[in-house]
C-alpha positions in Angstrom: 10.2 36.8 -6.1 9.8 33.0 -5.3 6.7 31.3 -3.3 9.5 29.3 -1.8 11.2 32.8 -0.4 9.9 32.9 3.4 10.1 36.5 3.4 7.6 37.2 0.6 5.4 35.1 2.4 5.4 37.0 5.6 5.0 40.2 3.3 2.2 38.7 1.5 0.6 37.9 4.8 1.4 41.0 7.0 -0.5 44.4 7.6 -3.6 43.3 7.2 -3.1 41.5 3.9 -6.4 39.7 4.0 -8.4 42.6 2.6 -6.1 42.8 -0.5 -6.3 39.3 -1.3 -10.3 39.2 -0.7 -10.6 42.2 -3.1 -8.9 40.5 -5.9 -10.9 37.2 -5.3 -13.9 39.1 -5.6 -13.1 39.3 -9.4 -14.6 36.8 -11.8 -12.1 34.3 -13.7 -9.5 35.6 -11.2 -8.7 32.2 -9.0 -5.5 31.9 -6.7 -2.8 31.2 -9.5 -3.8 34.2 -10.7 -3.9 36.2 -7.2 -0.3 34.6 -6.7 0.7 35.7 -10.1 -0.3 39.7 -9.6 1.5 39.5 -6.1 4.6 38.5 -7.3 4.5 41.1 -10.4 3.7 43.6 -8.1 5.3 42.8 -4.9 2.1 42.4 -2.7 -1.6 42.1 -3.1 -2.3 45.6 -2.0 0.0 46.9 -4.7 -1.9 44.4 -7.2 -5.1 46.1 -6.4 -3.5 49.6 -6.2 -2.4 49.4 -9.6 -3.6 51.1 -12.8 -5.5 49.3 -15.6 -2.8 49.4 -18.0 0.0 47.9 -15.6 -2.6 45.0 -14.6 -3.2 44.0 -18.5 1.1 44.5 -19.1 2.1 43.5 -16.3 -0.4 41.6 -14.5 -1.4 39.7 -17.7 -5.0 40.1 -16.9 -8.0 41.0 -19.4 -8.9 44.5 -19.5 -12.2 43.6 -18.5 -10.5 41.7 -15.2 -8.1 44.9 -15.1 -11.3 47.2 -14.9 -12.7 45.2 -12.3 -9.6 45.2 -10.3 -9.9 49.0 -10.2 -13.4 48.9 -9.2 -12.5 46.9 -6.3 -9.7 49.5 -5.4 -12.1 52.1 -5.2 -14.6 50.3 -3.2 -12.5 48.9 -0.7 -14.6 50.6 2.0 -17.6 48.6 1.2 -15.2 45.3 1.0 -14.1 46.1 4.7 -18.1 46.2 5.7 -18.6 43.1 4.2 -15.9 41.4 5.9 -17.0 42.8 8.8 -20.3 41.1 8.5 -18.8 37.9 7.8 -16.8 38.1 10.9 -20.4 38.9 12.9 -21.6 35.6 11.5 -18.4 33.5 12.7 -16.4 33.6 9.3 -12.7 34.6 9.6 -10.3 35.3 7.1 -6.6 33.8 7.1 -4.2 35.0 4.6 -1.2 33.1 3.2 2.0 34.4 5.2 -0.3 34.8 8.4 1.6 32.6 11.2 -1.8 30.7 12.2 -2.2 29.8 7.9 -1.3 26.4 7.6 2.6 26.2 6.4 1.8 22.2 4.4 -0.2 24.0 2.1 2.5 25.8 0.8 3.7 22.5 -0.5 1.1 22.8 -2.9 2.1 24.2 -6.8 -0.6 26.5 -6.1 -1.5 27.0 -2.5 -4.7 29.0 -1.7 -3.9 33.1 -0.8 -6.7 33.1 1.2 -8.8 30.6 3.0 -12.6 31.7 4.7 -12.9 29.9 7.4 -16.0 28.9 10.0 -14.8 27.4 12.9 -11.4 27.3 14.5 -8.7 25.2 13.1 -5.6 24.3 15.8 -2.0 23.3 15.4 -2.9 20.0 16.2 -5.0 20.1 13.0 -1.4 19.5 11.2 -1.6 15.9 12.1 -4.7 15.2 9.7 -5.7 12.4 7.3 -7.7 12.8 4.4 -10.6 10.2 4.2 -12.4 10.5 0.5 -14.3 8.3 -1.6 -17.3 8.3 -4.1 -20.6 9.9 -3.7 -22.3 6.7 -4.3 -20.7 4.3 -2.0 -21.9 1.1 -1.1 -23.2 0.5 2.7 -20.0 -1.6 3.5 -18.1 1.1 1.7 -19.8 4.4 4.2 -19.2 1.9 7.1 -15.6 1.2 6.5 -15.1 5.5 6.0 -16.9 6.0 9.2 -14.5 3.6 11.1 -11.5 4.6 9.6 -12.2 8.2 10.5 -13.3 7.4 14.1 -10.4 5.2 14.6 -7.7 7.4 13.1 -9.5 10.5 15.8 -9.2 8.5 18.8 -5.1 8.2 17.7 -5.0 12.3 17.7 -5.4 12.7 13.6 -8.0 14.9 12.2 -9.9 14.1 9.2 -10.0 16.3 6.3 -12.9 15.6 3.2 -14.9 17.5 1.1 -18.6 17.3 3.1 -19.9 15.6 -0.2 -22.4 12.8 0.0 -21.4 9.2 0.3 -17.7 8.7 1.6 -16.9 11.9 2.8 -20.1 12.6 4.9 -19.4 9.2 6.6 -15.6 9.8 7.3 -16.8 13.3 9.1 -19.3 11.5 10.8 -16.8 9.1 11.9 -14.7 11.6 13.4 -17.5 13.2 15.3 -18.5 10.2 16.8 -15.2 9.7 18.4 -15.0 11.7 21.8 -12.4 14.1 21.0 -12.1 13.7 17.5 -11.7 16.8 15.0 -12.6 17.2 11.4 -12.2 19.9 8.6 -14.4 20.4 5.6 -12.8 22.0 2.4 -15.8 23.3 0.4 -16.5 23.7 -3.2 -18.5 26.7 -2.4 -18.8 29.4 0.0 -18.7 28.9 3.7 -22.4 30.2 3.9 -23.5 28.4 0.8 -23.3 24.6 2.3 -23.9 22.2 -0.4 -25.1 19.3 -0.4 -28.0 21.3 1.6 -28.8 18.0 3.6 -25.7 18.5 5.4 -26.2 21.8 6.7 -26.7 20.5 10.3 -23.5 18.3 9.7 -21.8 21.4 8.6 -23.0 23.1 12.0 -21.1 20.4 14.0 -18.2 20.5 11.9 -17.7 24.4 13.1 -17.9 23.5 16.4 -15.4 20.3 16.5 -13.0 21.6 13.7 -13.8 24.1 10.7 -15.6 24.8 7.6 -12.6 25.7 4.7 -13.0 27.5 1.2 -10.9 29.4 -0.8 -14.0 31.4 -2.4 -15.8 33.6 -1.3 -18.6 33.0 1.8 -21.6 33.5 -0.4 -20.2 31.9 -3.8 -22.6 28.8 -5.1 -20.9 25.4 -5.9 -19.5 24.7 -9.5 -17.6 21.8 -10.9 -14.3 24.4 -10.7 -14.6 24.9 -7.4 -15.1 21.0 -6.4 -11.9 20.1 -8.5 -9.9 23.1 -7.4 -10.7 22.0 -3.5 -9.1 18.2 -4.4 -5.6 20.0 -4.2 -6.6 21.7 -0.4 -7.9 18.4 0.7 -4.4 16.8 0.0 -2.2 19.5 0.6 -3.9 19.9 4.2 -3.0 15.7 5.5 -0.5 13.6 5.9 -1.6 11.1 3.9 -5.1 10.5 1.7 -7.3 7.2 1.9 -9.5 6.5 -0.8 -12.3 4.5 0.4 -14.2 3.8 -2.8 -13.6 5.2 -6.1 -14.6 4.9 -9.7 -12.0 5.1 -12.3 -12.9 9.1 -13.0 -14.3 10.4 -9.8 -12.6 13.3 -8.2 -11.2 11.3 -5.4 -8.8 9.8 -8.2 -7.7 13.8 -8.6 -7.3 14.0 -4.8 -5.1 10.8 -5.2 -3.2 12.3 -7.5 -2.4 15.7 -6.0 -1.2 13.8 -2.8 1.2 12.6 -5.1 2.3 15.5 -6.2 2.7 17.1 -3.0 4.7 14.2 -1.2 1.7 12.6 0.6 1.0 9.2 1.5 -1.2 7.5 -0.4 -3.7 5.0 0.7 -6.7 3.1 -0.8 -9.4 0.0 0.5 -8.9 -2.6 -2.3 -11.6 -3.8 -4.0 -11.1 -6.4 -6.3 -14.4 -7.1 -7.8 -17.7 -4.7 -8.3 -18.3 -1.3 -9.3 -14.9 0.3 -7.7 -12.6 -2.3 -9.0 -11.4 0.0 -12.0 -11.1 2.5 -9.2 -8.9 0.6 -7.1 -6.8 -0.6 -10.2 -6.1 3.4 -11.3 -5.2 3.8 -7.5 -2.9 0.8 -7.3 -1.4 1.7 -10.6 -0.6 5.1 -8.9 1.1 3.1 -5.9 -1.2 3.5 -3.6 -0.9 1.3 -0.3 -3.7 -1.0 0.2 -5.3 -0.8 3.4 -6.7 -4.2 4.8 -7.3 -5.6 8.0 -8.3 -2.8 10.6 -6.7 -4.4 13.3 -3.4 -3.1 11.6 -4.5 0.6 12.5 -1.8 1.6 14.8 0.8 0.8 12.4 -0.9 2.5 9.7 -1.2 5.7 11.8 2.5 5.2 12.9 3.2 5.2 9.3 1.2 8.2 8.5 2.9 10.1 11.1 6.4 9.5 9.8 5.5 10.2 6.1 8.0 8.9 3.7 8.2 9.6 0.0 5.7 8.0 -2.7 8.2 6.4 -4.5 9.3 4.3 -1.4 5.7 3.1 -0.6 5.1 -0.3 0.0 2.1 -2.6 1.3 1.6 -2.2 4.8 -1.0 -5.1 5.4 
């Protein structure tokens, strides 16, 4: 079965599939790639969860320990239903790949998240989104630029996507919310009940009212570097364009930029010719990032974002 086959996607999302994806997601060491592999091997997440341990190791290529954990999840599915009900009472929803509301643009990713945990409510208009990302240690000027870009794009009907991190992410989220009808989505490297950094808990509450918090890991999962890196692809996948405001050469925003190019999104960056972010800008330029300069040209930039082209044909706008 191929992930590109719409019939497979529909099968994976139908009939209350979210609980079966959630069961797989409860097992340590089983992430998106393994979950998708198991669904392909057995035909559906439900069939994978209910498979015997020997088939999970032979056909699903799990370790004996992982196979045993999946079998335990099958036996405890009633407890998981109770847990999901408690999450729903706390305002947390589950959205499985194949569900009509699942963001179709995530299917452009090599490894789309099979299950999303949401706090808040995405809307169809969120498909017109731009990711404003950057370093956790920006200059004051960088924070101002991120907030202004997000606010101006929000005024033009674009949802902001970012990662709720300190620095540029926070400034971008706040910029979007400062627009009268601005929306923003925060993709987390933790569960939606474990906000990181903790000082952004109030901001997270605001985002849940004017957009949503989104994660591919269970709601009570603590933050980790692995989850932070994995969420970078989701930010890129959700967006029509990725804009890097300030970045060091090796920071996570460069990873988001590479994911953007891999799924044929527009890549833009604010140029910093000198100072601590010059190397990051040089790296982004070598990847083909379009420089954003004069803020007066935001209408032209928004138009370009809403009519995306192949990254191979990117050319300077300003």
